[in-house]
N, C-alpha and C positions, 0 to 999 in steps of 0.2 A: 348175169341173166339173161334170159329173154323176156321181154315184155308180156304182160298177161294179156291173151285175147280172148276176151267177153263179149258178146254182143248185148245188144239192149233188147228188151222186151218190148210190144207196143204201148203196155201202161206207162214205163219208164220214159220211155221215147216221148211220148206226149208229156209227161210231166216237165221233162227238162226242155221240151222247146217251149212250153210254157213258160218257164222261168228265163228263157235265153231273150225271149220275145219284149218279157217285161222291163229285165234290163237294158233291151235295146232302147224302147219306151223311154226308159230313165234316163238313158244315154243323149239322146235327141232334147229331152227336157234341159239338160244341164248344157248342151250345146247352145240351146236356144238364150240362155239365161245369160252366157258368155258376153253377150251383145248389147246385155241393158246393163249399164254400171251399176244400178242400186241393187241388183239383186245379187247377193252372196250364195254362193254354191256350196259352201262348206258342208249344210246337212246334207244337202242333195246326195253331194260326193261319199256321203258317211253311209247315205241310204244306200246307195248303188253297192258300196263294199259289204254291208249287209245282205243284201240280196244275191249277192257272188256267193258270199261266204255261205250261204244257205243249199245254193243251187251245187256246190261242191261236197256240202255234206250228204244231201240227198243221192248224190252219185256215189259217193262213198260208201252209201248203206249198203246200195245196189249191187256193187261190186263184191264188198266185202263176204254176203253170202254166196256170189257166183266162185268167189274164190275157195270157199270152206265146205261149200256142201257137197263137193265128190269127195272131201276126203275124211268125212263124220257125219254121222248120223245126228251126233248130240248137238247141233248145229243149237237145236232150241235151247238145250239146257245153258249152252254157252252167251246167248244170247239174252236168256233170262238174266242171268248171274251179271252181266257185263250191265244191264239196266236198273238192277238191283244197286250194285254197287258204286254207279255213278251217282243213282239218287241219295246215297248215304255218303257219297265223299269217303269212299274205301277205296285206299290205292289200290292196285292190280295190275300183274303183270302176267300176260296168257299166251304158251305158243303153243300153234296145232301146227305139226309135222306133216309136211305135204309128203313130195317125192325123196327129197334129200336126206342123206343121213345127219344126223346132228351128232353122233361119235366125234370126240375132240373139239368140236365147236362150244361146247357149253360145260362148265362144271358143275358135274352131278351133284343133286341137293340129295332128300331124303324120299326113298322110295314110298310110294302111297298104293299103285298097284289096286285100284279100285274103279268100279263105274263110272263115268263121266256123269252127275246132276249136278245143276244148278245149286243146290243147298250144300252139298262139298263143297264147290268151288266158292262160294262166300262165305262160309265156315273158314277157308283155308286164311282170304285174305279180312279174316274181322281182325279190326285194331287189337295190339295185344298178341295175337297169334303167332307161337313159335315159328310160324313156316310166314308170315305174310311179305317177309321181306325180299325174298327172290321170287322166281318166277315159278310158276304150273308150267308142265310139260305135258301136253294132250296128243295120243296118239291113236284115231280111229274112236273108238267111243270110248276110252280107258284114259282117267290120269295118271299118269306113269310116276311122276313124282313133283316134288315141292322144293321150294326154297334153293332152285337152281340159281348158277350164276350164269349170266352173259358178258359176251364182249362189249365192251363201251365203244360206240361210233364218236371218231375226233372231230364228225362235221357237226357243224350247228346249223338248225333250220329254223329260217326268218332273224327276225329283229331280238328275238327272247332266247337266252341263253334256256337248253332243254337240258330238264331235270334228271337224274341218274337212269329212271325207269325209261324215258323215253328214249335216253340216249341208247339203253342197253336192249330197248327195240328196233331202235335202225340198226345198230351195232351187228345187231344176228342175222337181223333181213338183209343186209349189206353181202353174208357169204355164205348164204343158202336161199332157197324158195319157202322156208317154213312166213307162216302168216304171224303176226306178235301184237296181241291186243293190249292197249294200257288203259288204266285209268287214272287219271289224278285225284289224288285226295284234298288237293288244293281247292281244284275249282272242280270236279266229278266230271269234267269232260272226257269223250272217249274217244280214242283214235286207233289206228294199227297203222303198222308199218310192213311194208312190200318193196322189194326191190331198192332198198335204202332210203326208202323216202316214207314221212308220215303222213297221213291224212287223219283228219278228224271226221266224225262222222255222227250221224244220229241214232242214239242207242234205244230210243224207243220208235224207231223208223225199222228194224231188222228183221220185224216179223211179216214184213210186208214184200 
């Protein structure tokens, strides 16, 4: 699949440049500390890693909105649900269909056929709900179905093995242009998969 082409607006460009300059200053400080035998640079390196991670999440939050907005007017409902699910550590898997058909790519679950609302999304993924284990499928402004089964990716991302929800998100994104949102029930962290890659994002920044 082709790489997404989305430009940055002036506000986000300014925000990212500020973060990048901050990283450059921190890197310069580490570089100077290397020549000082008494300085331990481990804490500085950890700080830089945190800043870089924050930069990536800010960018991911911006791009997620750009990827989804043309395909659903229910973006505010999706982002509200993701924020609430993340706060409560309720695991979730949400597929937003874009151009590609998903016929034959996912194992159909239970038909829902309801207007997209954040309260309905949250209720589907409430622990113990009969539909919470699978993926919700969203087309435009409707929840089409729930408890859908997605193909699992064989690729592991980073040093940590991916859980089933994350592998399913990446797996579907490897074969179509859908955007798949994941909320981890262990950590509450939110991620999205696109083009076979998984990106963490700040759920509380999705409105901006």
